[in-house]
C-alpha positions in Angstrom: -47.7 4.3 -31.1 -45.5 6.0 -28.4 -43.6 9.1 -29.4 -40.1 8.7 -30.8 -37.2 10.5 -29.1 -35.1 10.6 -32.3 -31.5 9.6 -32.9 -30.2 10.1 -29.4 -30.7 7.4 -26.8 -29.7 9.5 -23.7 -32.3 10.5 -21.2 -32.0 12.6 -18.0 -34.5 12.9 -15.2 -34.4 15.9 -12.8 -35.7 15.4 -9.3 -36.5 18.7 -7.6 -37.3 17.6 -4.0 -35.8 16.6 -1.7 -32.2 17.4 -2.6 -32.6 18.5 -6.2 -30.5 16.3 -8.6 -30.3 15.0 -12.1 -29.8 11.4 -13.2 -29.0 10.1 -16.7 -29.1 6.8 -18.6 -29.4 5.3 -22.0 -32.2 3.5 -23.8 -32.0 0.7 -26.4 -33.8 0.9 -29.7 -37.5 -0.2 -29.3 -40.6 0.7 -27.2 -40.3 1.5 -23.6 -42.8 2.1 -20.8 -42.1 4.4 -17.9 -43.7 5.2 -14.5 -42.9 7.9 -11.9 -44.1 7.5 -8.3 -44.0 10.0 -5.4 -43.8 8.1 -2.1 -43.9 9.4 1.5 -44.5 6.1 3.3 -47.5 5.6 1.0 -48.1 6.4 -2.7 -48.9 10.1 -3.0 -49.0 10.4 -6.8 -47.9 8.7 -10.0 -47.7 9.1 -13.7 -47.1 6.6 -16.5 -46.3 6.9 -20.2 -44.4 5.3 -23.1 -41.8 6.2 -25.7 -39.8 4.6 -28.5 -36.3 4.9 -29.8 -36.9 4.8 -33.5 -33.4 4.0 -34.8 -29.7 3.6 -33.9 -28.0 6.7 -32.6 -26.7 8.9 -35.3 -23.9 10.1 -33.0 -20.8 8.1 -32.4 -21.1 9.0 -28.8 -23.2 11.1 -26.4 -22.4 13.1 -23.3 -24.1 14.6 -20.3 -22.9 16.7 -17.4 -24.7 16.4 -14.0 -24.2 17.9 -10.6 -25.2 17.1 -7.1 -26.5 19.0 -5.2 -27.7 21.7 -7.6 -28.8 23.9 -4.7 -26.5 25.1 -1.9 -26.7 27.5 1.0 -23.7 29.8 1.2 -21.6 27.5 -1.0 -19.8 24.2 -0.5 -18.8 21.0 -2.2 -20.4 20.0 -5.5 -20.0 16.6 -7.1 -19.8 17.0 -10.9 -20.3 13.9 -13.0 -19.4 13.4 -16.6 -21.4 10.7 -18.5 -20.2 9.3 -21.8 -21.9 6.7 -23.9 -20.1 5.0 -26.8 -22.5 3.8 -29.5 -19.8 2.4 -31.8 -18.7 -1.2 -32.1 -15.1 -0.4 -31.1 -13.6 1.6 -28.3 -13.1 5.3 -28.7 -11.0 8.0 -27.1 -12.5 11.4 -26.2 -10.8 14.5 -25.0 -12.1 17.8 -23.6 -12.7 19.9 -20.5 -15.1 21.4 -18.0 -15.2 25.1 -17.6 -16.9 27.5 -15.1 -19.1 30.4 -15.9 -16.1 32.6 -16.5 -14.6 30.3 -19.0 -11.8 29.0 -16.8 -11.0 25.3 -17.2 -11.5 23.5 -13.9 -11.0 19.9 -15.2 -9.3 18.4 -18.3 -10.4 15.0 -19.6 -8.1 12.8 -21.8 -5.9 9.7 -21.6 -7.4 6.8 -19.6 -10.3 8.9 -18.4 -11.4 9.5 -22.0 -11.1 5.8 -23.1 -14.7 4.5 -23.6 -15.2 0.7 -24.4 -17.2 -0.5 -27.4 -20.9 -0.2 -26.9 -20.1 0.9 -23.4 -20.2 4.0 -21.1 -18.1 5.7 -18.5 -19.0 8.0 -15.6 -16.3 10.3 -14.2 -16.9 12.1 -10.9 -14.9 14.8 -9.2 -15.5 17.5 -6.6 -15.4 21.3 -6.8 -15.7 23.9 -4.0 -18.3 26.4 -5.1 -18.5 29.9 -3.5 -20.5 33.0 -4.2 -24.3 33.6 -4.0 -26.0 33.2 -7.4 -26.4 30.8 -10.3 -23.2 29.0 -11.5 -23.1 27.2 -14.9 -20.6 24.6 -15.7 -20.0 23.5 -19.3 -18.6 20.2 -20.5 -16.9 19.8 -23.9 -15.8 16.5 -25.4 -14.7 15.4 -28.9 -13.0 12.5 -30.5 -10.2 14.4 -32.1 -8.1 17.0 -30.2 -10.2 18.2 -27.2 -10.7 21.7 -28.6 -13.9 23.2 -29.9 -12.7 23.9 -33.4 -15.0 21.8 -35.6 -12.6 18.9 -35.9 -14.1 15.5 -35.1 -17.5 14.9 -33.5 -18.1 17.5 -30.8 -20.5 17.6 -27.9 -21.4 20.2 -25.2 -23.4 19.7 -22.1 -24.3 22.3 -19.3 -25.4 22.1 -15.7 -26.4 24.9 -13.4 -25.9 25.0 -9.6 -27.5 27.7 -7.5 -25.9 29.1 -4.3 -28.5 30.7 -2.0 -27.9 33.1 0.8 -27.4 31.4 4.2 -29.1 32.7 7.3 -27.1 33.0 10.5 -25.4 35.2 13.0 -21.8 34.1 12.6 -19.2 33.0 10.0 -19.7 29.6 8.3 -17.1 27.4 6.7 -18.7 26.3 3.4 -15.7 24.5 1.8 -12.2 23.3 2.4 -9.6 21.7 0.0 -5.9 21.1 -0.4 -3.7 20.7 -3.4 -1.8 17.5 -4.4 1.8 18.4 -3.4 4.5 17.6 -6.0 8.1 17.1 -4.9 10.8 18.8 -6.9 14.6 18.9 -6.5 15.6 22.2 -4.9 19.4 22.2 -4.9 19.9 20.2 -1.7 16.7 18.2 -1.1 13.2 17.5 -2.5 10.6 20.1 -1.6 6.8 20.3 -2.1 4.3 23.0 -1.3 1.2 22.1 0.5 -1.6 24.7 0.1 -5.0 24.3 1.8 -7.9 26.7 1.3 -10.9 27.4 3.6 -14.0 29.1 2.1 -15.7 31.3 4.7 -19.2 32.7 4.2 -20.6 35.7 6.0 -24.4 35.2 6.4 -25.0 38.3 8.5 -26.2 41.7 7.3 -22.9 43.4 8.3 -19.3 43.2 7.1 -17.0 41.3 9.5 -13.5 42.6 10.1 -10.8 40.1 11.2 -8.1 40.6 13.8 -6.3 37.3 13.2 -6.5 33.8 11.9 -4.4 31.2 13.7 -3.8 27.5 13.2 -4.7 25.6 16.4 -3.6 22.1 15.2 -3.1 20.0 12.1 -2.7 16.3 11.4 -2.1 13.9 8.6 -2.5 10.1 8.8 0.9 9.5 7.1 3.8 9.7 9.5 6.5 10.2 6.9 4.6 13.1 5.3 3.9 14.7 8.7 7.6 14.5 9.5 8.5 16.1 6.2 6.4 19.2 6.8 7.7 22.4 8.4 6.8 23.4 12.0 5.0 26.6 10.9 2.0 27.2 8.7 1.8 30.5 6.9 -1.8 31.9 6.9 -3.2 34.5 4.4 -6.6 36.0 5.1 -8.6 39.0 4.1 -9.1 42.0 6.4 -12.9 41.9 6.0 -15.5 39.4 4.9 -18.3 41.3 3.2 -22.0 40.6 4.1 -23.5 37.6 2.1 -20.1 37.0 0.4 -17.5 34.2 0.6 -13.8 34.8 1.2 -10.8 32.5 1.1 -8.3 31.8 3.8 -5.1 30.1 2.6 -2.8 27.9 4.7 0.7 27.1 3.3 3.4 24.7 4.4 6.5 23.2 2.8 7.5 19.5 2.9 11.2 18.5 2.8 12.4 15.0 2.1 15.2 12.8 0.7 15.1 10.8 -2.5 15.0 7.5 -0.6 12.0 8.5 1.6 10.2 10.0 -1.4 10.5 6.8 -3.5 10.0 4.3 -0.7 7.4 6.0 1.5 5.7 9.0 -0.1 5.3 8.9 -3.9 1.8 7.9 -5.0 0.5 7.8 -1.4 -2.9 9.2 -0.4 -2.9 11.1 2.9 -5.8 12.5 4.9 -5.4 16.0 6.3 -7.2 17.8 9.1 -6.6 21.4 10.1 -8.2 23.3 12.9 -8.0 27.0 12.9 -9.4 30.0 14.9 -10.9 33.2 13.3 -10.8 36.2 15.6 -13.2 38.9 14.5 -12.7 42.5 15.7 -16.1 42.3 17.3 -17.5 39.1 18.8 -16.2 35.8 20.0 -13.6 33.6 18.3 -14.9 31.0 15.8 -13.3 27.6 15.5 -13.4 25.5 12.3 -11.8 22.2 11.1 -11.2 21.4 7.5 -10.6 17.9 6.0 -9.3 16.7 2.7 -7.4 13.9 1.1 -4.3 14.5 -1.0 -2.2 12.4 -3.5 1.6 12.9 -3.1 3.3 13.4 -6.5 6.9 13.9 -7.8 8.7 15.5 -10.7 9.7 12.4 -12.6 12.5 14.2 -14.5 14.2 15.2 -11.3 13.8 11.8 -9.8 15.2 9.9 -12.8 18.2 12.2 -13.1 18.9 12.1 -9.3 18.2 8.4 -8.8 20.1 7.2 -11.9 23.0 9.4 -11.1 23.0 8.2 -7.5 23.2 4.6 -8.6 26.0 5.1 -11.2 28.1 7.4 -9.1 27.8 5.3 -6.0 29.4 2.6 -8.2 32.1 4.6 -9.9 33.0 7.5 -7.5 31.7 7.2 -4.0 29.7 9.6 -1.9 31.8 12.8 -2.6 31.2 12.5 -6.3 27.5 11.9 -5.7 27.2 15.1 -3.7 29.0 17.1 -6.4 26.6 16.2 -9.2 23.1 15.9 -7.6 21.7 18.9 -9.6 20.9 18.8 -13.3 23.2 21.8 -13.9 26.1 20.1 -12.2 25.5 17.0 -14.3 26.7 18.9 -17.3 30.2 18.6 -15.9 30.0 14.9 -16.5 29.2 14.5 -20.2 29.2 10.7 -20.1 26.5 10.6 -17.4 24.4 13.2 -19.1 24.6 11.4 -22.4 23.6 8.1 -20.8 20.4 9.6 -19.3 19.5 11.6 -22.4 19.6 8.4 -24.5 17.8 6.3 -21.9 15.2 8.9 -21.1 14.8 11.2 -24.1 12.1 13.2 -22.3 14.5 14.6 -19.8 15.1 18.3 -20.5 18.3 20.2 -20.1 
């Protein structure tokens, strides 16, 4: 009789070479045969066995956290994947988070992402830029109650480790690049959003490298309306020195400006690709050129948009352009109680 694996039906296989990674799945109740083969053009080695799942899972659901790759040189982009299996005959909702080795939450899971169909499963994948030589452990927590590890509901933890190894080389290396999702907010006279991109630079040499300057050579987006909304200058923040075998962050900031019409018709919800080429000038040695790429999702503050858009429509009808200009901010709206009352009743979630 093959060995039983107990009440859980989740299995994971770790492949160590090439490109170390872990893959997970689920087994039905019953007997199962397995076989592992090592191939390099021809069969190099193999091993077979069997196991059984002795009974239905005792858990309502099971989880696993995997990462790829689990080994990096100098740092870089890691794909973290959350696996959730629902053993129940009805759909369930799970909530929780992923935290890094310092306990900082880097991803929250709830809402649609946490909805798991009956007798089904869901895989959630997102990326994370990892820097710093050493072992990094990520922890996943999920429950079916409130998303907090307080003993309420059925709770599950899963961990995965990623190792960042020193990188050999004689000059600086870009090991990661990302940008935030800009959110437009009403700023008195127009809608504004901050675009912040970060480059992660690793020093593989045996010496600290001091920087004279970091300058943007060129940047592009594939959305004309968003490009036109951005300011002409990019503000760059960079460290004075990048220590040997360490990773430092260079930050690029810009501000987008737009009207309500352009935001609603052309920008909100749009995905835009960004490329940014920059030059690092060390105190000793030649300039180094890098280009970073990322994709952003343009967002908006819905409360500002509802107040502004609704007021625009009503006041265009009752008062004309001069009255519209006078009451475009939420503070100014308080001078027109009937308009404020209308929006508070129609959209109760709008704050003062």
